[in-house]
ZALUMKE-397937 format. One record per residue (C-alpha): residue in one letter; x, y, z; residue number from 1. Coordinates in pm, whole numbers. Layout:
BEGIN
  res      xx      yy      zz    n
    A       X       Y       Z  NUM
...
REM end
This chain:
BEGIN
  res      xx      yy      zz    n
    M   -2367    2737    2545    1
    E   -2719    2617    2632    2
    F   -2889    2339    2443    3
    P   -3263    2355    2368    4
    S   -3474    2075    2502    5
    T   -3588    1997    2148    6
    P   -3301    1991    1898    7
    T   -3348    2216    1599    8
    M   -3305    2077    1251    9
    I   -3231    2317     967   10
    A   -3199    2183     614   11
    F   -3051    2359     316   12
    M   -3048    2261     -48   13
    S   -2749    2260    -286   14
    R   -2758    2139    -644   15
    F   -2468    1910    -730   16
    P   -2306    1889   -1073   17
    I   -2456    1554   -1163   18
    G   -2801    1708   -1139   19
    S   -2940    1574    -813   20
    Q   -2967    1728    -468   21
    F   -2851    1663    -115   22
    T   -3040    1794     185   23
    L   -2821    1845     489   24
    A   -3003    1833     822   25
    V   -2846    2035    1101   26
    V   -2872    1971    1474   27
    L   -2700    2107    1786   28
    L   -2432    1892    1942   29
    A   -2284    1792    2274   30
    T   -1948    1639    2355   31
    C   -1832    1359    2579   32
    P   -1465    1272    2635   33
    L   -1497     903    2557   34
    V   -1207     743    2375   35
    F   -1314     400    2258   36
    S   -1567     367    1978   37
    S   -1734      40    1901   38
    A   -1823     -59    1547   39
    L   -2193     -94    1626   40
    H   -2262     135    1332   41
    T   -2142     142     974   42
    V   -1896     429     938   43
    S   -1687     593     666   44
    L   -1399     830     727   45
    L   -1426    1111     471   46
    F   -1094    1261     360   47
    E   -1030    1405      14   48
    N    -678    1318    -104   49
    D    -566    1543    -390   50
    G    -209    1410    -385   51
    N     -53    1722    -231   52
    W     108    1556      69   53
    E     232    1886     211   54
    Q    -130    1983     284   55
    F    -273    1656     414   56
    G    -269    1772     775   57
    N    -463    2088     688   58
    R    -749    1921     504   59
    S   -1088    1858     660   60
    S   -1189    1514     777   61
    A   -1521    1377     900   62
    L   -1704    1060     999   63
    L   -2018     946     821   64
    I   -2246     711    1015   65
    Y   -2473     533     767   66
    D   -2735     419    1018   67
    A   -3050     630    1018   68
    V   -3103     740    1380   69
    S   -3287    1000    1584   70
    S   -3131    1333    1678   71
    N   -3062    1215    2033   72
    D   -2893     901    1908   73
    A   -2695    1111    1661   74
    L   -2553    1310    1952   75
    A   -2469     991    2141   76
    I   -2302     830    1840   77
    C   -2070    1125    1784   78
    D   -1998    1128    2157   79
    S   -1900     763    2141   80
    F   -1631     854    1889   81
    N   -1522    1138    2119   82
    E   -1641    1375    1846   83
    T   -1915    1631    1788   84
    L   -2170    1664    1515   85
    L   -2007    1815    1208   86
    S   -2021    2191    1167   87
    P   -2203    2305     852   88
    N   -1896    2518     780   89
    E   -1715    2198     695   90
    L   -1972    2125     426   91
    S   -1955    2458     248   92
    E   -1584    2534     249   93
    Y   -1507    2328     -58   94
    V   -1729    2519    -297   95
    S   -1475    2799    -341   96
    T   -1246    2559    -528   97
    F   -1512    2340    -683   98
    R   -1544    2454   -1042   99
    Y   -1902    2335   -1080  100
    F   -2036    2570    -811  101
    R   -2122    2908    -957  102
    F   -2267    3122    -680  103
    P   -2079    3440    -586  104
    R   -1783    3423    -350  105
    S   -1942    3697    -139  106
    L   -2213    3454     -40  107
    L   -1976    3191      95  108
    I   -1930    3145     467  109
    P   -1641    3382     547  110
    N   -1305    3308     704  111
    T   -1302    2937     622  112
    P   -1023    2762     434  113
    P   -1128    2656      83  114
    N   -1018    2296     121  115
    S   -1296    2098     283  116
    S   -1322    1746     150  117
    V   -1652    1642     305  118
    S   -1894    1776      45  119
    Q   -1698    1620    -239  120
    K   -1678    1283     -66  121
    L   -2056    1289     -22  122
    L   -2089    1363    -392  123
    Y   -1876    1062    -474  124
    L   -2079     836    -247  125
    Q   -2389     955    -429  126
    H   -2216     877    -759  127
    L   -2155     524    -628  128
    G   -2524     489    -549  129
    Q   -2486     482    -171  130
    F   -2717     785    -129  131
    N   -2980     947    -344  132
    G   -3054    1311    -411  133
    E   -3306    1338    -127  134
    S   -3082    1205     150  135
    E   -3054    1407     470  136
    F   -2783    1398     737  137
    W   -2764    1512    1097  138
    V   -2502    1786    1139  139
    A   -2456    2064    1393  140
    A   -2662    2382    1390  141
    P   -2467    2702    1317  142
    D   -2400    2933    1609  143
    S   -2387    3310    1612  144
    S   -2021    3328    1507  145
    V   -2083    3209    1152  146
    T   -2302    3317     863  147
    P   -2657    3187     900  148
    V   -2749    2886     694  149
    A   -3003    3093     503  150
    S   -2721    3295     345  151
    T   -2564    2987     192  152
    P   -2775    2939    -121  153
    S   -2807    2650    -358  154
    L   -2728    2681    -726  155
    S   -3088    2773    -783  156
    G   -3044    3070    -551  157
    T   -3284    2944    -285  158
    S   -3239    2789      56  159
    G   -3445    2521     216  160
    T   -3507    2509     591  161
    S   -3706    2281     813  162
    T   -3747    2269    1189  163
    N   -3906    2062    1463  164
    Q   -3811    1730    1305  165
    S   -3610    1589    1590  166
    D   -3805    1265    1557  167
    A   -3662    1201    1208  168
    N   -3422     912    1154  169
    L   -3121    1024     950  170
    P   -2759     922     893  171
    V   -2504    1126    1086  172
    L   -2200    1339    1006  173
    C   -1951    1371    1293  174
    S   -1628    1564    1316  175
    N   -1296    1383    1305  176
    S   -1047    1555    1533  177
    A    -801    1263    1541  178
    A    -441    1366    1485  179
    F    -266    1353    1150  180
    T       0    1079    1136  181
    S     307    1265    1013  182
    Q     614    1072    1125  183
    V     756     722    1133  184
    D     755     667    1508  185
    T     409     804    1583  186
    D     272     774    1935  187
    F     -83     642    1908  188
    S    -138     612    2283  189
    T    -403     887    2289  190
    S    -555     815    1948  191
    P    -927     727    1939  192
    R    -994     354    1936  193
    T   -1213     163    1695  194
    N   -1323    -196    1742  195
    V   -1403    -446    1468  196
    T   -1554    -785    1549  197
    S   -1485   -1061    1298  198
    N   -1553   -1431    1340  199
    G   -1569   -1393    1716  200
    I   -1242   -1197    1743  201
    V   -1240    -832    1853  202
    F    -973    -620    1685  203
    T    -897    -287    1851  204
    G    -732     -33    1622  205
    V    -696     343    1610  206
    R    -834     629    1406  207
    D    -625     914    1273  208
    H    -694    1208    1042  209
    M    -703     995     726  210
    T    -790     633     809  211
    F    -875     366    1058  212
    R    -558     164    1112  213
    F    -508    -177    1272  214
    M    -137    -239    1331  215
    G      20    -567    1431  216
    V    -267    -808    1361  217
    P    -154   -1172    1402  218
    Y    -245   -1384    1102  219
    A     -69   -1702    1220  220
    A      70   -1849    1540  221
    P     421   -1732    1636  222
    P     666   -1961    1449  223
    L     871   -2040    1759  224
    D    1024   -2356    1903  225
    S     858   -2658    1740  226
    L     689   -2430    1483  227
    R    1022   -2307    1350  228
    F    1077   -2440     996  229
    Q     713   -2546     982  230
    Y     427   -2412     775  231
    P     223   -2147     960  232
    E     -56   -2254    1190  233
    R    -373   -2063    1274  234
    W    -354   -1799    1547  235
    D    -584   -1875    1839  236
    G    -726   -1584    2036  237
    T   -1033   -1369    2096  238
    H    -896   -1015    2119  239
    V    -626    -836    1919  240
    D    -468    -512    2036  241
    A    -384    -357    1699  242
    T    -326      -4    1826  243
    G      49       1    1773  244
    C      96     143    2121  245
    K     331      70    2406  246
    Y      94     238    2652  247
    H    -280     291    2654  248
    Y    -429     609    2794  249
    F    -772     716    2918  250
    P    -802    1097    2904  251
    C   -1093    1090    3149  252
    T    -891     917    3420  253
    R    -536    1012    3315  254
    L    -444     648    3368  255
    F    -190     450    3166  256
    W    -129      80    3146  257
    L     139    -116    2967  258
    S      20    -314    2668  259
    N     128    -673    2625  260
    S      87    -639    2249  261
    L     316    -372    2109  262
    D     330    -266    1749  263
    Q     470    -591    1624  264
    P     834    -617    1518  265
    A     991    -701    1186  266
    C    1102   -1056    1122  267
    L    1459   -1144    1221  268
    Q    1715    -989     989  269
    F    2045    -806     999  270
    G    2172    -479     857  271
    F    2083    -113     884  272
    F    1709    -178     888  273
    A    1727    -429    1172  274
    N    1949    -197    1373  275
    N    1722     102    1312  276
    D    2027     295    1195  277
    L    1813     538     996  278
    G    1510     540    1224  279
    L    1307     320     989  280
    N    1236      34    1228  281
    P    1161     154    1582  282
    W     974    -172    1647  283
    G    1279    -399    1651  284
    T    1299    -755    1519  285
    S    1180   -1090    1647  286
    E    1118   -1446    1538  287
    D     761   -1382    1652  288
    C     670   -1163    1355  289
    L     375   -1299    1157  290
    Y     165    -985    1169  291
    L     -13    -763     921  292
    N    -153    -410     913  293
    V    -492    -294     783  294
    Y    -571      59     662  295
    T    -934     135     581  296
    T   -1175     426     554  297
    Y   -1490     214     577  298
    I   -1603     -17     856  299
    P   -1938    -197     838  300
    S   -2119    -258    1164  301
    S   -2015    -562    1365  302
    T   -2262    -828    1465  303
    S   -2145    -828    1825  304
    A   -2030    -566    2070  305
    S   -1684    -505    2206  306
    P   -1552    -658    2527  307
    E   -1719    -509    2834  308
    Q   -1416    -306    2939  309
    L   -1395    -145    2595  310
    R   -1767     -76    2551  311
    P   -1834     295    2606  312
    V   -2208     305    2549  313
    S   -2491      92    2417  314
    F   -2692     202    2118  315
    V   -3033      98    1999  316
    R   -2999     -33    1645  317
    T   -3212     162    1400  318
    Q   -3307     135    1038  319
    K   -3001     138     812  320
    L   -2988     336     490  321
    S   -3053      92     209  322
    L   -2808      55     -78  323
    P   -2888     -47    -433  324
    T   -2889    -424    -467  325
    N   -2600    -411    -717  326
    Q   -2387    -184    -502  327
    N   -2124    -352    -286  328
    P   -1996     -86     -44  329
    N   -1691    -294      45  330
    K   -1375    -173    -123  331
    P   -1110    -344    -334  332
    L    -826    -488    -128  333
    R    -460    -405    -199  334
    F    -231    -670     -45  335
    W     131    -549     -24  336
    I     443    -768      -6  337
    H     759    -576      80  338
    G    1096    -617     -88  339
    G    1441    -657      62  340
    G    1603    -949    -117  341
    N    1419   -1203     103  342
    T    1656   -1104     383  343
    S    1527    -770     513  344
    G    1226    -541     533  345
    T     886    -530     700  346
    G     529    -447     613  347
    S     535    -188     891  348
    D     797      19     707  349
    S     637     364     691  350
    T     724     380     323  351
    F     428     142     288  352
    D     191     320     524  353
    G    -148     267     364  354
    A    -329     588     457  355
    S    -257     791     144  356
    L    -320     499     -91  357
    A    -644     403      85  358
    T    -785     755      71  359
    R    -675     834    -283  360
    G    -781     502    -430  361
    D   -1088     428    -218  362
    V    -940      89    -131  363
    V    -844    -110     177  364
    V    -470    -169     215  365
    V    -305    -464     390  366
    T      72    -486     442  367
    I     235    -798     581  368
    N     544    -940     743  369
    H     671   -1283     642  370
    R     965   -1491     755  371
    L    1294   -1394     594  372
    N    1634   -1543     515  373
    I    1699   -1882     676  374
    F    1377   -1873     878  375
    G    1159   -1832     571  376
    F    1365   -1987     292  377
    L    1569   -2277     429  378
    G    1488   -2583     223  379
    L    1674   -2911     198  380
    N    1646   -3222     -11  381
    S    1427   -3368     260  382
    S    1057   -3405     333  383
    T    1129   -3289     688  384
    I    1258   -2944     583  385
    P    1108   -2882     238  386
    G    1128   -2502     257  387
    N     904   -2223     125  388
    Y     793   -2116     474  389
    G     798   -1751     371  390
    M     570   -1827      77  391
    A     341   -2024     304  392
    D     327   -1720     534  393
    K     205   -1500     248  394
    I     -61   -1755     160  395
    A    -170   -1773     524  396
    A    -203   -1393     526  397
    L    -413   -1411     210  398
    Q    -633   -1668     381  399
    W    -671   -1430     678  400
    V    -793   -1171     427  401
    Q   -1055   -1414     299  402
    D   -1171   -1485     654  403
    H   -1177   -1133     796  404
    I   -1132    -845     553  405
    A   -1503    -798     480  406
    D   -1548    -686     840  407
    F   -1280    -420     782  408
    G   -1461    -288     475  409
    G   -1263    -483     216  410
    D   -1395    -703     -63  411
    P   -1243   -1055     -47  412
    E   -1345   -1110    -410  413
    R   -1137    -815    -535  414
    V    -792    -882    -390  415
    T    -488    -744    -571  416
    I    -149    -872    -463  417
    F     130    -629    -533  418
    G     493    -601    -438  419
    Q     824    -447    -537  420
    S    1169    -598    -586  421
    A    1169    -924    -387  422
    G     803    -847    -314  423
    G     744    -838    -689  424
    S     918   -1174    -716  425
    S     682   -1298    -444  426
    V     391   -1190    -663  427
    V     534   -1405    -943  428
    D     567   -1696    -698  429
    L     203   -1662    -595  430
    L      90   -1649    -956  431
    K     257   -1988   -1000  432
    S     162   -2151    -672  433
    P    -133   -2392    -666  434
    K    -158   -2325    -292  435
    A    -261   -1964    -366  436
    A    -541   -2055    -607  437
    G    -854   -1846    -559  438
    L    -701   -1613    -300  439
    F    -652   -1310    -530  440
    Q    -798   -1169    -850  441
    R    -525    -935    -982  442
    A    -147    -907    -953  443
    I     109    -625    -982  444
    S     485    -683    -984  445
    E     707    -375    -962  446
    S    1071    -438   -1053  447
    G    1028    -801    -953  448
    G    1205    -977   -1237  449
    A    1089   -1334   -1282  450
    G    1161   -1459    -933  451
    S    1445   -1690    -842  452
    S    1452   -2049    -728  453
    K    1661   -2351    -639  454
    T    1596   -2720    -667  455
    P    1607   -2912    -337  456
    A    1943   -3057    -438  457
    Q    2085   -2712    -512  458
    A    1952   -2581    -182  459
    S    2106   -2865      15  460
    A    2440   -2810    -153  461
    A    2427   -2442     -63  462
    Y    2294   -2460     293  463
    L    2412   -2784     453  464
    P    2781   -2686     469  465
    V    2705   -2377     677  466
    L    2467   -2568     906  467
    A    2691   -2868     966  468
    P    2899   -2704    1243  469
    F    2585   -2657    1452  470
    C    2388   -2975    1387  471
    K    2616   -3268    1316  472
    T    2382   -3549    1224  473
    N    2402   -3815     959  474
    S    2076   -3716     793  475
    T    1844   -3424     732  476
    G    1552   -3595     903  477
    T    1369   -3535    1229  478
    A    1680   -3525    1447  479
    F    1836   -3259    1227  480
    L    1516   -3053    1235  481
    Q    1493   -3077    1614  482
    C    1853   -2964    1643  483
    L    1781   -2658    1427  484
    Q    1469   -2580    1628  485
    A    1669   -2587    1950  486
    L    1939   -2347    1831  487
    P    1928   -1984    1945  488
    A    1767   -1767    1681  489
    E    2077   -1546    1678  490
    T    2290   -1843    1575  491
    L    2069   -1918    1278  492
    L    2056   -1552    1185  493
    G    2433   -1554    1170  494
    V    2417   -1829     909  495
    T    2215   -1597     688  496
    S    2507   -1364     637  497
    V    2740   -1637     507  498
    A    2503   -1853     303  499
    S    2419   -1787     -60  500
    S    2096   -1620    -165  501
    W    1770   -1730      -7  502
    T    1517   -1825    -271  503
    T    1204   -2023    -345  504
    I    1249   -2401    -350  505
    I    1097   -2599    -638  506
    D     929   -2845    -403  507
    G     639   -2965    -619  508
    V     387   -2837    -364  509
    Y     418   -2460    -325  510
    A     642   -2412    -630  511
    L     627   -2632    -938  512
    D     873   -2480   -1184  513
    T    1047   -2161   -1291  514
    A     832   -1873   -1410  515
    V     943   -1897   -1773  516
    H     868   -2269   -1796  517
    Q     546   -2272   -1596  518
    M     390   -1966   -1759  519
    G     471   -2114   -2096  520
    L     223   -2394   -2024  521
    G     -77   -2164   -2045  522
    P    -357   -2043   -1816  523
    S    -429   -2383   -1662  524
    A     -76   -2396   -1520  525
    V     -94   -2068   -1326  526
    N    -335   -1856   -1126  527
    S    -464   -1684   -1438  528
    V    -560   -1329   -1339  529
    P    -495    -986   -1495  530
    F    -124    -914   -1446  531
    L      48    -573   -1448  532
    L     426    -546   -1426  533
    G     707    -313   -1513  534
    F    1046    -158   -1468  535
    M    1248     141   -1356  536
    P    1490     242   -1635  537
    E    1804     248   -1419  538
    E    1732     -11   -1150  539
    G    2100     -94   -1119  540
    Q    2211     247    -992  541
    S    2081     177    -643  542
    L    2146    -199    -654  543
    L    2500    -201    -786  544
    G    2718     -99    -494  545
    T    3019     -54    -722  546
    A    2863     219    -936  547
    I    3092     514    -993  548
    A    3048     807    -758  549
    P    3023    1154    -910  550
    S    3311    1268    -687  551
    D    3550    1029    -861  552
    T    3809    1228   -1062  553
    N    4036     961   -1212  554
    F    3858     992   -1546  555
    T    3700    1275   -1735  556
    R    3338    1337   -1651  557
    D    3217    1217   -1991  558
    L    3406     890   -1967  559
    V    3292     829   -1612  560
    T    2932     892   -1712  561
    A    2955     664   -2015  562
    V    3112     377   -1824  563
    D    2878     423   -1530  564
    N    2569     417   -1751  565
    A    2692     107   -1935  566
    T    2748     -73   -1606  567
    I    2411      30   -1467  568
    N    2231     -76   -1783  569
    A    2407    -411   -1789  570
    Y    2337    -486   -1425  571
    T    1975    -374   -1460  572
    D    1929    -604   -1758  573
    W    2087    -908   -1599  574
    H    1927    -875   -1258  575
    L    1571    -768   -1340  576
    T    1485    -663   -1693  577
    C    1595    -966   -1893  578
    P    1441   -1229   -1664  579
    A    1113   -1036   -1666  580
    E    1121    -997   -2044  581
    N    1173   -1370   -2089  582
    M     882   -1437   -1853  583
    I     657   -1191   -2039  584
    A     740   -1353   -2372  585
    S     662   -1696   -2232  586
    A     331   -1584   -2079  587
    L     232   -1399   -2395  588
    G     303   -1697   -2617  589
    S      81   -1927   -2411  590
    Q    -179   -1661   -2321  591
    A    -127   -1751   -1957  592
    F    -314   -1443   -1832  593
    P    -643   -1288   -1946  594
    A    -475    -947   -1963  595
    L    -112    -837   -1942  596
    Y      -7    -475   -1888  597
    V     358    -366   -1904  598
    Y     510     -29   -1811  599
    T     829     167   -1772  600
    M     827     432   -1498  601
    Q     986     748   -1639  602
    H     942     975   -1335  603
    A    1098     878   -1002  604
    Y    1158    1006    -651  605
    G    1453     833    -489  606
    L    1398     715    -133  607
    N    1580     948     103  608
    Y    1738     647     276  609
    F    1820     451     -41  610
    N    1982     693    -282  611
    P    2348     609    -350  612
    Y    2555     916    -438  613
    D    2236    1128    -450  614
    L    2185    1037    -814  615
    C    1830     901    -781  616
    T    1650    1233    -745  617
    F    1689    1599    -834  618
    P    1683    1919    -628  619
    V    1370    2116    -548  620
    G    1266    2351    -824  621
    T    1419    2210   -1141  622
    I    1413    1870   -1308  623
    Q    1775    1787   -1384  624
    P    1919    1466   -1531  625
    Y    1889    1188   -1275  626
    Y    1854     811   -1254  627
    R    1511     646   -1226  628
    C    1644     399    -971  629
    H    1525      79    -812  630
    S    1264     172    -547  631
    G    1220     516    -704  632
    D     851     433    -750  633
    L     762     351    -388  634
    Y     685     703    -267  635
    Q     467     745    -576  636
    V     274     422    -532  637
    F     207     484    -161  638
    G     222     865    -144  639
    T     416     854     183  640
    Y     661    1140     121  641
    Y     516    1328     419  642
    L     621    1063     670  643
    F     984    1125     571  644
    D     957    1504     543  645
    Q    1021    1494     169  646
    P     935    1812     -23  647
    V     741    1865    -342  648
    R    1029    1915    -586  649
    V     814    2030    -878  650
    P     434    2030    -926  651
    Q     468    1725   -1150  652
    D     551    1522    -839  653
    I     197    1574    -708  654
    A      26    1512   -1041  655
    F     237    1205   -1120  656
    T     181    1051    -777  657
    A    -194    1103    -818  658
    L    -180     949   -1166  659
    I       9     638   -1056  660
    Q    -222     581    -760  661
    D    -524     625    -988  662
    L    -392     379   -1247  663
    W    -292     120    -987  664
    T    -617     139    -790  665
    T    -829     133   -1106  666
    F    -654    -190   -1198  667
    A    -729    -323    -849  668
    R   -1094    -232    -894  669
    T   -1152    -361   -1246  670
    G    -852    -556   -1374  671
    N    -788    -277   -1626  672
    P    -567      24   -1532  673
    N    -760     279   -1741  674
    P    -974     500   -1515  675
    D   -1331     571   -1611  676
    Q   -1337     941   -1696  677
    D   -1692     988   -1570  678
    D   -1580     842   -1240  679
    L   -1285    1083   -1224  680
    A   -1514    1376   -1300  681
    A   -1755    1269   -1027  682
    R   -1471    1262    -777  683
    G   -1411    1632    -830  684
    P   -1113    1870    -833  685
    A    -876    1634    -653  686
    Y    -880    1410    -961  687
    E    -870    1684   -1224  688
    S    -497    1643   -1292  689
    T    -543    1277   -1387  690
    L    -855    1350   -1589  691
    Q    -684    1636   -1769  692
    I    -374    1441   -1873  693
    L    -580    1147   -1996  694
    Q    -797    1377   -2204  695
    E    -519    1597   -2338  696
    A    -293    1305   -2425  697
    N    -589    1101   -2554  698
    W    -406     816   -2387  699
    I    -526     464   -2314  700
    W    -301     204   -2156  701
    Q    -312     -75   -2410  702
    A    -271    -435   -2304  703
    Y      52    -604   -2407  704
    D     -45    -859   -2670  705
    T      97   -1023   -2979  706
    V     -49    -753   -3205  707
    T      41    -426   -3032  708
    M     323    -533   -2798  709
    S     240    -204   -2629  710
    R     430     -88   -2322  711
    A     314     215   -2124  712
    S     571     490   -2077  713
    L     452     658   -1757  714
    D     543    1023   -1708  715
    Y     366    1351   -1644  716
    P     262    1507   -1871  717
    N     434    1288   -2132  718
    L     221     974   -2130  719
    A     289     744   -2422  720
    N     263     388   -2549  721
    L     587     236   -2677  722
    Q     622     -79   -2881  723
    G     813    -373   -2744  724
    L     993    -445   -2420  725
    P    1275    -219   -2293  726
    D    1563    -417   -2443  727
    A    1387    -560   -2748  728
    A    1571    -327   -2985  729
    N    1927    -347   -2850  730
    G    1944    -724   -2806  731
    R    2119    -708   -2469  732
    C    1895    -976   -2323  733
    A    2014   -1214   -2594  734
    V    2380   -1176   -2508  735
    A    2482   -1513   -2374  736
    A    2802   -1384   -2216  737
    L    2642   -1100   -2024  738
    R    2562   -1294   -1710  739
    T    2904   -1459   -1703  740
    N    3081   -1126   -1730  741
    L    2873    -967   -1460  742
    M    2910   -1262   -1224  743
    Y    3285   -1248   -1278  744
    Y    3291    -882   -1186  745
    E    3058    -923    -888  746
    H    3273   -1192    -730  747
    S    3616   -1056    -820  748
    D    3844    -881    -573  749
    I    3961    -624    -821  750
    Q    3791    -325    -662  751
    T    3924    -397    -315  752
    V    4275    -514    -404  753
    H    4331    -265    -684  754
    P    4078      18    -647  755
    E    4265     222    -907  756
    L    4158     -37   -1166  757
    H    3792      -4   -1077  758
    H    3695     205   -1380  759
    L    3914       3   -1617  760
    E    3734    -316   -1519  761
    L    3398    -151   -1579  762
    L    3513     -15   -1913  763
    H    3644    -358   -2014  764
    L    3309    -507   -1920  765
    H    3129    -245   -2127  766
    Y    3335    -308   -2443  767
    D    3322    -685   -2397  768
    T    2946    -673   -2371  769
    L    2922    -441   -2669  770
    E    3127    -681   -2883  771
    H    2892    -966   -2800  772
    S    2589    -746   -2866  773
    L    2718    -650   -3209  774
    A    2793   -1012   -3289  775
    Y    2428   -1100   -3232  776
    D    2281    -812   -3436  777
REM end
């Protein structure tokens, strides 16, 4: 194909549903096989996420360069991303499914899939005020194999064309041919690179089909040797390889070199996750683990270029497209804290991959590692080893966000911390911690209870006996600390498996009191921000290892089901629901938070690797009775089914996932989970399912207050507001003997010594609990 000496620009007009117009300028393109791209220009990755994860890899994707440049510079910019100027086909495909377009199907460009996302994303950016109705963009000119631009009319039935304007300065639309990330252990060695410069540090990440991703970013110095059992210290460096690759590859030269900065491992732990038994943790574990991951679709231009060896080409800076003075293009930040009982897990778990959430919610996602078990939670009745190192890690990561996230397209003034299970408990800890003041503006706790804690004296009583064989000193001072720091990490990890639970220490610095007591003191005693929290109805099914399997035939099915449900309900109440309800009541009474939103998740999708007895999901095709288990909300919050090859069971799975992500990200954006319906309409067909259910149900998520005591019951299409907390009516949380009974059962040997008595013990527990419940009614 020959290129004319003067690029041709052809513009065509299309009326958009909100009444204004875009003009799309078209120019011929050239390609160059460069891999690295430098963030010398502000760029957005345009991908329309409609929630249907089975089609993500088939949807169109493009790059929008905001800087207004000449046609020649437009070619060079796309080349620098190893891309071409975007084909106009990509801009017109979407109209066949866009209900607001009314021109005849026969006039559409033929033989193109009706799923392009680019036009709709441009519409949304216009809705946000980032472009006006007269904006033009450089794209590729059509060739002879496609319908001429003149046959693609606007709503008015006319087409606009212009030529010989190669001297115009316009923003640019480039293709995005980067691969779709579709599996846990993805090889990013040939993925296009993207550099971000922040506070003198160059971060090199990768681009895929949906996002820019920066994996394994150090937010603190490695906590090794003398830094073990110390609060985190600042990482010192000038370049971060955040590509998640073992090897780097230059297609032009076919050369590889070994990276000295692999996708960073999980923190030291034991169990199936650490051993990668199920393929969930191909990165291994290490004491050097204080890393985070960033997922973003928007990168503002850096103030300095990349290192010389990573700089593919120099560009002349040109006039940037101006934004309205009240429009902040940086996106809300979602800061994820993983669960795992404070003993396992990692932010790099693909369950928490941020691509789907970032694209659906128009947010930036950060996921973190923090020290676990003894390394993060050892605390003694001593000023030398006060504890709370894991909490300090989370706060250090939040401080990294304040220092750097604006350069990754995130808004440091709209940070939402959110976590599930132990991660939800961490959210509660951060709400209480004076050390976290000012570092976040919203909080979400999913199945997090009220957190757990020990006093220094309780911690010493629990931990010193198991440490004494290794460090025999007469005190817990400096000599004892130095002994612990000199021990092999594997030795200390072994202690984790025999010690009692690892919890927050009430040290008077990072943690002041229990959640119930501290939140009862009012807004001045906590980090008072909008707070959203909730429950899965049958958390205990996946947490209670002694739940009855459906294959058990010692009892009739009805009796087994009744006893099993009673046990699950009791364990759920004791472990998570009742502590959270007590905390909510305390916070409500003191008005500790400006807004409080409470939910119960009625639709679940059990994790394929955390689904005891296959009771936490249902087969493809038909919704059958199943448990809404602990962690049954994670796929829905993150939309990561596709990384685990999980199917769409019923269409409600797609609509419900979209709904949950829309509610959660709206809360992150505004502090209120109710989406603006005009905003949903402006975002187009991908958001129609959420808009439709909100309109048909006439549903608004009401805040939980002393008047309404309203709790959202989240399902699709059965959205509702219920009154009161889950166990307010049955009184189970008021049963004083419940915890004693459950602790007795948990620590008894009855199921191992006399397995035939397993069901009898559960039945006895059920009746005993029922008697106490009736006595309190």
